[in-house]
VEXDREN-2710 file (C-alpha; in Angstrom, 1 decimal):
% VEXDREN-2710
k/r/px/py/pz
1/MET/-7.3/-51.3/-45.7
2/ILE/-11.0/-51.1/-44.7
3/THR/-12.9/-54.2/-43.6
4/LEU/-16.5/-54.3/-44.6
5/GLY/-18.6/-56.0/-42.0
6/PHE/-22.4/-56.5/-41.9
7/SER/-23.0/-53.0/-40.4
8/GLN/-20.8/-51.3/-43.0
9/LEU/-22.5/-53.1/-45.8
10/VAL/-25.9/-52.0/-44.5
11/ILE/-24.7/-48.4/-44.4
12/LEU/-23.4/-48.6/-47.9
13/ILE/-26.6/-50.2/-49.3
14/VAL/-29.0/-47.8/-47.5
15/GLY/-26.9/-44.7/-48.3
16/GLY/-26.5/-45.8/-52.0
17/PHE/-30.2/-46.4/-52.4
18/PHE/-31.3/-43.0/-51.2
19/ALA/-28.4/-41.4/-53.2
20/GLY/-29.7/-43.1/-56.3
21/VAL/-33.3/-42.0/-55.7
22/VAL/-32.5/-38.3/-55.0
23/ASP/-29.8/-38.0/-57.6
24/THR/-32.1/-39.3/-60.3
25/ILE/-35.0/-37.0/-59.3
26/ILE/-33.1/-33.7/-58.9
27/GLY/-29.4/-34.2/-58.1
28/GLY/-27.7/-34.1/-54.7
29/GLY/-27.3/-37.8/-54.1
30/GLY/-23.9/-37.2/-52.5
31/LEU/-25.8/-36.0/-49.5
32/PHE/-26.5/-39.6/-48.7
33/SER/-23.5/-41.5/-50.3
34/ILE/-20.7/-39.3/-48.9
35/PRO/-21.8/-39.5/-45.2
36/ALA/-22.2/-43.3/-45.7
37/LEU/-18.7/-43.7/-47.0
38/PHE/-17.3/-41.6/-44.1
39/LEU/-19.2/-43.9/-41.6
40/VAL/-17.4/-47.0/-42.9
41/GLY/-14.1/-45.3/-42.2
42/ALA/-12.8/-44.0/-45.6
43/PRO/-10.5/-40.9/-45.6
44/ALA/-11.8/-37.8/-47.3
45/GLN/-10.1/-38.1/-50.7
46/VAL/-11.0/-41.8/-51.0
47/VAL/-14.6/-40.9/-50.1
48/LEU/-14.9/-38.5/-53.0
49/GLY/-13.3/-40.9/-55.4
50/THR/-15.5/-43.9/-54.4
51/ASN/-18.6/-41.7/-54.4
52/GLN/-18.0/-40.7/-58.0
53/PHE/-17.5/-44.4/-58.9
54/ALA/-20.8/-45.4/-57.3
55/LEU/-22.9/-42.4/-58.5
56/SER/-21.7/-42.9/-62.1
57/MET/-23.7/-46.2/-62.2
58/GLY/-26.9/-44.3/-61.2
59/SER/-26.2/-41.5/-63.7
60/LEU/-25.9/-44.1/-66.5
61/ILE/-29.3/-45.6/-65.6
62/GLY/-30.8/-42.1/-65.3
63/THR/-29.4/-41.1/-68.7
64/VAL/-30.8/-44.2/-70.5
65/LYS/-34.2/-44.0/-68.9
66/PHE/-34.7/-40.2/-69.3
67/SER/-33.6/-40.6/-73.0
68/GLN/-36.0/-43.5/-73.6
69/LYS/-38.9/-41.4/-72.1
70/GLY/-38.1/-38.5/-74.4
71/TYR/-37.1/-36.1/-71.6
72/MET/-33.7/-35.4/-73.1
73/ARG/-33.0/-32.3/-75.2
74/TRP/-29.5/-33.0/-76.7
75/TRP/-28.9/-30.1/-79.1
76/PRO/-27.4/-27.6/-78.6
77/GLU/-27.3/-27.0/-74.9
78/THR/-26.6/-30.5/-73.6
79/LEU/-23.9/-31.5/-76.1
80/ILE/-22.1/-28.2/-75.8
81/CYS/-22.2/-28.4/-72.0
82/LEU/-20.6/-31.9/-72.3
83/ILE/-17.7/-30.5/-74.2
84/GLY/-16.9/-28.2/-71.3
85/THR/-17.7/-30.7/-68.6
86/LEU/-14.8/-33.1/-69.4
87/PRO/-11.9/-30.6/-69.0
88/GLY/-13.7/-28.9/-66.1
89/THR/-14.1/-32.1/-64.1
90/ILE/-10.4/-33.0/-64.6
91/LEU/-9.4/-29.5/-63.4
92/GLY/-11.8/-29.8/-60.4
93/VAL/-10.4/-33.2/-59.3
94/VAL/-6.8/-32.1/-59.6
95/THR/-7.7/-28.9/-57.6
96/THR/-9.4/-30.8/-54.8
97/ILE/-6.5/-33.2/-54.4
98/GLN/-4.2/-30.2/-53.8
99/ILE/-6.2/-27.6/-51.8
100/PRO/-9.1/-27.6/-49.2
101/PRO/-12.6/-26.9/-50.6
102/GLU/-13.8/-24.4/-47.9
103/ILE/-13.7/-21.3/-50.2
104/LEU/-15.7/-23.0/-52.9
105/GLN/-18.2/-24.3/-50.4
106/VAL/-18.9/-20.8/-49.2
107/ILE/-19.5/-19.6/-52.8
108/ILE/-21.8/-22.7/-53.4
109/MET/-23.7/-22.0/-50.2
110/ILE/-24.5/-18.5/-51.4
111/LEU/-25.6/-19.8/-54.8
112/LEU/-27.8/-22.4/-53.1
113/VAL/-29.5/-19.7/-51.0
114/VAL/-30.2/-17.7/-54.1
115/ILE/-31.5/-20.7/-56.0
116/GLY/-33.7/-21.7/-53.1
117/VAL/-35.3/-18.2/-52.9
118/ILE/-36.0/-18.1/-56.6
119/VAL/-37.6/-21.6/-56.6
120/LEU/-39.6/-20.8/-53.5
121/LEU/-40.9/-17.4/-54.9
122/LYS/-41.3/-18.4/-58.5
123/LYS/-44.4/-20.7/-58.4
124/GLU/-44.3/-21.6/-62.1
125/PHE/-40.6/-22.6/-61.9
126/GLY/-39.9/-25.4/-64.3
127/THR/-43.6/-26.0/-65.2
128/GLN/-43.3/-24.7/-68.8
129/GLU/-40.9/-25.1/-71.6
130/ARG/-39.9/-21.7/-73.1
131/ILE/-36.9/-22.7/-75.3
132/GLY/-36.2/-20.2/-78.0
133/LYS/-36.2/-21.4/-81.6
134/GLY/-33.5/-19.0/-82.8
135/SER/-30.2/-20.0/-84.4
136/LEU/-27.2/-20.9/-82.2
137/THR/-24.8/-17.9/-82.0
138/LEU/-21.1/-18.0/-81.1
139/ALA/-21.8/-16.0/-77.9
140/ARG/-24.6/-18.4/-76.8
141/ALA/-22.4/-21.4/-77.6
142/LEU/-19.5/-19.9/-75.5
143/ILE/-21.8/-19.2/-72.5
144/ILE/-23.1/-22.8/-72.7
145/PHE/-19.5/-24.1/-72.9
146/LEU/-18.4/-22.1/-69.9
147/LEU/-21.4/-23.4/-67.9
148/GLY/-20.3/-26.9/-68.8
149/LEU/-16.8/-26.1/-67.6
150/PHE/-18.2/-24.8/-64.3
151/PHE/-20.5/-27.8/-63.9
152/GLY/-17.5/-30.1/-64.5
153/PHE/-15.3/-28.3/-62.1
154/TYR/-17.9/-28.3/-59.4
155/GLU/-18.5/-32.0/-59.9
156/GLY/-14.8/-32.9/-59.6
157/PHE/-14.1/-30.5/-56.8
158/PHE/-17.1/-30.9/-54.5
159/GLY/-19.8/-33.1/-56.0
160/PRO/-23.1/-32.9/-54.1
161/GLY/-25.6/-30.6/-55.7
162/SER/-24.0/-30.5/-59.2
163/GLY/-27.2/-31.9/-60.7
164/LEU/-29.2/-29.2/-58.9
165/LEU/-27.0/-26.4/-60.3
166/ILE/-27.3/-27.9/-63.8
167/ILE/-31.1/-28.2/-63.6
168/PHE/-31.5/-24.7/-62.2
169/SER/-29.3/-23.1/-64.9
170/LEU/-31.0/-24.9/-67.8
171/THR/-34.4/-24.0/-66.5
172/ILE/-33.8/-20.3/-65.7
173/TRP/-31.4/-19.3/-68.5
174/PHE/-32.3/-21.6/-71.3
175/GLY/-36.0/-22.3/-70.8
176/PHE/-36.0/-26.0/-70.2
177/SER/-38.8/-27.6/-68.3
178/LEU/-37.8/-29.3/-65.1
179/LEU/-38.1/-32.7/-66.7
180/GLN/-35.9/-31.7/-69.7
181/ALA/-33.4/-30.1/-67.4
182/SER/-33.3/-33.1/-65.2
183/GLY/-32.7/-35.4/-68.2
184/SER/-29.8/-33.2/-69.5
185/ALA/-28.4/-33.2/-66.0
186/LYS/-28.2/-36.9/-66.0
187/VAL/-25.9/-37.2/-69.0
188/ILE/-23.8/-34.2/-67.9
189/SER/-23.4/-35.7/-64.5
190/LEU/-22.5/-39.1/-66.0
191/VAL/-19.6/-37.6/-67.9
192/GLY/-18.5/-35.7/-64.8
193/ASN/-18.8/-38.8/-62.5
194/VAL/-16.9/-41.1/-64.8
195/THR/-14.2/-38.5/-65.6
196/ALA/-13.8/-37.7/-61.8
197/PHE/-13.6/-41.3/-60.7
198/ILE/-11.0/-42.2/-63.3
199/VAL/-8.8/-39.3/-62.2
200/PHE/-9.3/-40.3/-58.5
201/ALA/-8.5/-43.9/-59.4
202/MET/-5.3/-42.9/-61.0
203/HIS/-4.3/-41.4/-57.6
204/GLY/-5.4/-44.6/-55.8
205/SER/-8.4/-42.9/-54.2
206/VAL/-11.2/-45.5/-55.0
207/LEU/-12.4/-48.3/-52.8
208/TRP/-13.5/-50.7/-55.5
209/VAL/-15.5/-53.2/-53.4
210/ALA/-17.3/-50.5/-51.3
211/GLY/-18.0/-48.6/-54.5
212/LEU/-19.4/-51.6/-56.2
213/VAL/-21.7/-52.5/-53.3
214/MET/-22.9/-48.9/-53.1
215/GLY/-23.2/-48.6/-56.9
216/ILE/-25.6/-51.6/-57.1
217/SER/-27.9/-50.0/-54.5
218/VAL/-27.5/-46.6/-56.4
219/ILE/-28.8/-48.4/-59.5
220/ILE/-31.9/-49.7/-57.7
221/GLY/-32.5/-46.3/-56.2
222/ALA/-32.1/-44.7/-59.7
223/TYR/-35.0/-46.9/-61.1
224/VAL/-37.2/-45.7/-58.2
225/GLY/-36.1/-42.1/-58.9
226/VAL/-37.0/-42.3/-62.6
227/TYR/-40.5/-43.4/-61.6
228/PHE/-41.1/-40.5/-59.3
229/ALA/-39.5/-38.0/-61.7
230/GLN/-42.2/-38.5/-64.3
231/TYR/-44.6/-36.5/-62.2
232/GLY/-42.6/-33.4/-63.2
233/ALA/-42.6/-30.1/-61.3
234/LYS/-45.2/-31.4/-58.8
235/ILE/-42.5/-33.6/-57.2
236/LEU/-39.3/-32.1/-58.5
237/ARG/-39.9/-28.6/-57.0
238/PRO/-40.4/-29.7/-53.4
239/VAL/-37.6/-32.2/-53.6
240/MET/-35.4/-29.5/-55.1
241/LEU/-36.1/-27.2/-52.1
242/THR/-35.5/-30.0/-49.6
243/VAL/-32.1/-30.9/-51.2
244/ILE/-31.1/-27.2/-51.2
245/VAL/-31.8/-27.0/-47.4
246/LEU/-29.9/-30.3/-46.7
247/LEU/-26.9/-29.1/-48.8
248/ILE/-26.8/-25.8/-46.9
249/VAL/-26.9/-27.6/-43.6
250/LYS/-24.2/-30.0/-44.7
251/ILE/-21.9/-27.1/-45.6
252/LEU/-22.7/-25.1/-42.4
253/LEU/-22.3/-28.0/-39.9
254/PRO/-18.5/-28.3/-40.0
255/ILE/-18.3/-24.5/-39.5
256/PHE/-20.3/-24.5/-36.3
END
């Protein structure tokens, strides 16, 4: 049983606020919420479950706001991704409950370095929409579904940076602008967050009071994030690079 004193509440509120801002702009809010939950004394599995509970509130706000502003491209990429995200997330949570995440973290670190190099060198990254107007083929639908499966698995297994991977994939491979990709990432992350926290809750791995406190501050941060996200690639690109660096540092620190 974890007692939440004044200092613990401050940590949860501050961590949740910055998680909401960053997660809404580009993804990677777990960089702030997960360390905050560790600081209040929660064990690893409970940290992951409570983090999913809190971030799902911000993902909901982001989904609604991005949809209202017309930044959401639902068909076909986003909806097909969602079909794969649900089973992928369940598989990811079940896996993380049983085995350590070190191997996946190494793979993700390599992916993050590659993404960072591409974003850094490709100056026009995410500034233009180049979505093809052709018909949806079975092969294209299968690729999108498998991507959704991977996004869901990563969300359930590790969490931080899932929005970043979604945005990068939709921008590079399917021609979304950064704003469109960020909008689609919100609803895909929402399905992943909710599915993950339900599975974690079934295993008793959610601190409801701490998650609610953090979730409220995540919501406030999400509103701030939506405001900044409207500036498009001008702010999304540098924030994306910053989050990539922080994610790599987060993964490397335990090793050294």
